[in-house]
N, C-alpha and C positions, 0 to 999 in steps of 0.2 A: 208136702208131696209134691205140688206143682213146682216148687224150687229145683228139687230134685230132677224132675222130668226136663224141665228148661236146662238144667246143668249137663244132663246126659247128652241133649240134644246138640248143644254147643260143642261138646266134647268130641262128638261123632262127626261133626262138620269140620271141626279143625283137622282131625285126623285124615278125612277124605281129601280136604284141600292141600295139606302137607304131602301126602302120597302123590296126588297129581303133579303137583310141582316138581317134586323129586325125580318123578318119571320124565316129565318134559326136559328137566335139566340134563338128566341122564342121556336123552336121546340127542339134545343139541350137542353135548360134549363127543358123543359117539360119533355124529356127523361131522363135527369140527375135527375130529381127528383120524378121519377116514383116510381118503385117497388125495386130499388138496395138496396141491403143489408137486404130486409125484408124476413123472413121464417116463415109461419105459418102452421105447420103440422098439426094441429088440425081444425083450422076454414078456413084457406086459405085467411083470410082477416085480415086487420089491425082492431082492436077494434076501435069503434068510439070514445070512449072516450079517447083514447090514445094521449098524448101530442105530439106537433111538434118538440119538442126538449128535450133533456136529462134533467132529473131533476137538480136542482142547485147543483153545488159542483161534478158533476160527468163528467169526461171527456170522449174523443172519446174511444169507445170500451167498455164503461161500461153502464150497464143498469140495471134497476129494472124490475123484472119479474111482480111485481105488476102494472107497468106502460106499460111494453112492453110484455105482456104474450106470450111466445110461439115464439118470434122473436129473430133473430140474430141482434147484434148491427149493425146499419146502417154504422158505419166506425169501421169495425173489426180490432181488435188489433193484428193480426197475419199477417205475411208478404204475400201480395197477390200471389207472385210466388209460394208459398207453400200451396195455396188452392188446394183441390182436391175435383172433384165432386164424389158423391157416387151414387146418382141416377137421376141426371139431374135437380135437383131442387135447386142447388147451395147449398147445405149442403156440409159441409167439411169433414164429417165422425167424427168430434169432437163432444163432447156431451155439449150442452147448456141446461139450465132449459127448460123442455118441448119439447125438441128437439128430433129427430129421434133417433134410436138406435146408439150407439158408434161404432159399426162395421157393415160392410155390410156383410150378412150371405151369399150371392151369391159367395163372394170370398174365403169362407172358405172351401168348401166342392166341390169335383169333382164328376163326375159321377160315376168313379170307386170307390170313397169312398162310395158313397150310395148304390152300388150294392152288395147286400148279397148274389148271387146267380151266382157265375163265371161260365163259360163254362169250364168244366172239359174233354173235349174230348180229349185234347193234354196234359193233366196233368201228372206230374210224380208221381207215387205212391211210398211211403217211409214208411217202417215199423219201428218202434222203436225198438232198440237194446241196451240191457243193456251194461254200460261202453265202450260206444262208442260215437264217434261225426260223425255227418252228415253234410258236408261242401256244401254249395250251391254258385256257383261262376257265374253263368249266369241268366238272366231274364227267367220267366217263372212262372207256377203255380204249386205247390207241395203239394200233400196230404199226411198228416201225420196220422198215424194210430198206434194202438198197445199200449202195457204196457212195461214199461222198468224202470230201475234204473239207475241214472248216464248216461242219455244220454242228448246230447246237440245239436241241430240244429244251425249251424253256418251260416249265411249269410255274404259272402265276394264277392260282386259282383262289377262290374263298377258303377262308380258315375252316369251314365246315365241309369242304369237297374232298371226295377220294378220287385219286386219279390213278389209273393203271396203265403202265407202258408195257406192251408186249414186244420183246426185241426178237425179231424173227430173221435170222441170217443177216444181221445188220453189222456193217464194216464201215467204220469212220476213223480219219486221222486228223486232229487239230492240230494247231501250232501251238497256241498258248491260252485257250480257254476249254472249260469242260464241255464234253459231249452231251452230257445231261445236267441240268442246271435246276433243281427245284427251290424256287424262290419263296412260295407260299403255297399251302394246301393242308388239309387235315392230316393226311398220309398219302405217300407216293408208293405204289407198287411197281417194281421192275420185275418182270416175269420173262424167263428166259426160254426161247424156243428155237431150236436149231442151233449153229455154231455162230457165234458174235466174237467181234473184235472192236475194241475202242482204245484209242491212244491219243496221247498229247505229248508233243515232241520237245517243248522248250519250256521255259519259265512262265508260270500262270501270270496272267494279267488279272488285277482286281476288277470287281464291279462296283465303283464307287468305294465305300468304307468296308465292302464285303471281300474277305480274302479268299476269292474262289480258287482252291489249291488241290482240286482232285478231279480226275476223269469224270466220275460221278460225284456231285456235290448236292447236298440237300441240307435245307435249314429246318426242315420238319422231319416228322416222323418217316421212315424208309424202311421198305420190307423188299427183301430179294427172294425169289422163289421161282420155279419151274423146273422142267426136266432136260433144258438145253445147257449151253456151255457159254463161258464169257472169258474172254482173255483181255486183260488191261495191262497197259504200259504206261506209265507215268514216268517221263524222263527226269523231270525236276520237282515232283511234288508227291503227293498222296494217290493211292489208288481209288479208294472209296471213302467218302468224308460225310458223316451225318452229324448235324449240331443238335440232334434230338437222340430219339431211340430208334435203334437198327434191330431188324429182326433179318434172319436168313433162315429159310425153311428148306431149300433145296437147290439143286442146280450144281455145276461143275464149274470150279474158278482157277484161273491160272493169272496170278497178279505179279507183276514186276514194277517196283517202285522205288524210287530216290529217297522217299521219306516212309511215312506209315502206309503200309498196304490197305489195311482196312480199320477205320477209327470212327469213334463217335463220342458224343459229349456225355450222355446220360445212361446209356447202357448198350450192350451188345449182347443179344441171345440168339443162338445158333441152335435149330432144332434138327438139322441134319444138311449134309452138301459134302461135296469133295473138293478139297483145297490144294493148290501148290503154289506156294508164295516165295518169292525173292525180294527181299527188301532191305534197304541201307539203314533202316531205323528198326521200327517194331512191325511184326506181323499182324498183330491186333492190338489196339490201342484204345482206352476208354478213360477218359477224365474230363472234368468240368471245373468252372472257376470256384465253385462250392466245395470243392476237395472231396468229390463224390464220382459216381462212375463204376458200373460193375459190368462183369462179364459172365455168362453163362453157356455152357456147352452140353447139350444132350447128346449128340451123336455126330457122326460125320468122319472123314478121314482128311488128315492134316499133314503135309509134307512142307515144313517150313525151314528156311535158311534166311535167318536175321542177324545184321550186324549188332543190334542191340537186344531188345527183348523178344522172345517168341510172342507170348502173350503177356500183356500187361493191362492190369486194371487198378483203379485207385481205392476203390472200397472192399469189394470182394471178387474172388475168381471161384466160380463153381463149375466143375467136371463132372458130368454124370457118367459119360460114356464117349466111345469114339477111339479112333486110332490116330495116334500122334508121333511123328518123327521130326523132332525139333534140333536144329543146331543154331546156336545162338550164343551170345555173351551171357546171357540169362534165359533160362528156360521159361518158367513162370514166376509172375511177381503180382503181389497185391497186399493190402494191409492182412486181409483174412484169405487164405487160400484153403479151400476144401474140395478135395477129390473122393468121389463116391464109387468111381469105376473107370474103366477104360483101360486101353494099352497105351502107356506113355513112355517114350523113348526119347531121352535128353542128352545131347552132346553139349557142354556148356565150357566156356573159357572162364567165365566167372562163377556164379551161382546156378545150381540146377533149378531149384525151387526156393524162391526168396518171400518172405513175409517182413515187410517193413512199413513203418508208420507213413501213409500217403493222405491219410483223411482220417477225420474224427469219429466216423460212424461205428467202427468195429475195433475190437481188441486186435493186435498183432499175433496172429496163430497161423500155423500150417496144420491142418486137421486131415488125416488120411483115414478113410472109412473103408475103402475098397480100391480095386483095380491093381494092374500089373505095371509097377513103374521101374524102369531102368534108367539109372544117370551115370554117365561118364564123365569125369570132370578134367579139366586141365591142369597143368602144373602150376604151382605158386600158391598164393593166398585165396584158395577157391574152397567152397563148401557145397556138398551135394543138396542138403536141405539146410537152409539158414534161416532162422527166425530172431528177428530183433525182440521177440516175445517168447512164445511157447510153442513146442512141437508135440502134437498128438497124434498117436498111431492106435486106431481101433481095430484095423484089418486091412486086407490086402497084402501084396507082395512087394517090398521095395528092396531094389538091387542097386547098390551105390558102389563106385569105384572111384578112389581119390585118396588124397592125403587126409583132408578133413571131410568126413562123410555128413557129421550132423553137428550144428552149431546153434544153440538155443540159449539166448540171454537169459531167459527167465525160467529155465528148466524145461523138461520134457516129461511126457506120461506114455507108457506103452501098455495098451490093454488088450492087444491081439493083433493077428496077422504075422507075416513073416518078415525079418530083416536080414539082409544078405550084405555084408561088408567086405568088399574086396575078394568076393568068392567063397565067404565063411559065413555060415548061419550064425546069429547071434540072438540071445535070448534078452538082450538088452539095449537101449538106445545109448550108443557110447557118448562118453563125455567128450566135449570139442578138444581136439589136440592144440587149438589155436584161441582159447579163450571161451566164455560163455558160461552158461548155466550148467547144472550137474545133469547126470544121466537118470533115465527113468527105467526100473526094472520091470519086466512083464508082470502083470498083476494090477497095473494101474496106480502105482505109488508115484506121487508128485515129487519133484526136486526144484529148487530154485526159489520160488517166490511164495510158497507156502500153499499151494493148491487153490488159488483163485477160480472161480467159475468164470467162464468165457461167454460173452454176450455181445449184442448190439448196444453200443454206447448211447446215452441219452444226454 
């Protein structure tokens, strides 16, 4: 009897333990097979007709936007320890077809960058004097006024100091040296008030081994803001040059330059502003020795005439909005070009929008998610949109006129938006007339390289 009772108790215990384990295992499996790896910025849901497994021939981390529109791969092919949250959604900050913007705007601009009206109650007043330099070695706000020739403001402060220069109706003409020269600071702010004009008439003279080649030249972070205007003439060099990160959040700019009008090494980010640029080289240019440098444009108006590129970045170029009138050899160029909005008109003698390998951080892609884009091409071997990789169209309107309108070496995909080619609406991205990958029909089917997912490279 005792043996039977013991046996029954042991049997009951085993049943209870097995049931609990099965329930726990089922919950784990359910959790693991839930929403992991999915990212749907537009609909927030996986499409009903999406398959449960990748198409045949595709490995982990690869996907076809036609089958998984707007979703990250379930098994990302980048190391998980390098994953970075951008907005709490699991987005890595890298750009996949149909994903969120490639960079987080909130991390680009500080409150002081966006403040166009600083408190001048403790500011130092400086009157420009011909044939002299004014050196600033401490943090603070300095108001520069007056008219002068061969006058340079030199900022040589501690690496922790922030220096703000308020240009208030400042008129300066130099022969061969910058009007504003930032040798050292944590960051220098140049705030526009009233009408300002700065020019350098001849070839720049170096400062030792530093090639000071711009009317405004900064070795450290530089921010331009304010509600005034600035006219820059650089007869033999660059207009504005920043060897670190450049931010522009407001003001009116009229820049004429023999070389790049506005350039930076690490990044250029424009929040707003009005720009009229005439350049014998590039209007906006960002590049450094590490093969990186990006440009971000949120808003503003741009009238650009450039002998080379209208806007050129090394890693990525991202346009969120703004009004662009660009006449150049090439309108927009970067390794990764992402356009999410704006009114963009390009008249180009070479390529309208060009994605080419300039750095190793990103795949070579043109991605159009929105905006109104008009491209008129010159005669000859020219392309409206030319990618030495892949072209992705998710939205917006693209109106292209020319002999070769689309050229994608690794194919193209068309998920949405309107495409107009030489005045005729098309429901496909046409195959290049002069070589390149195949065309993509509406509905998101890949052609060319088998539908690889695009991302920041590691």
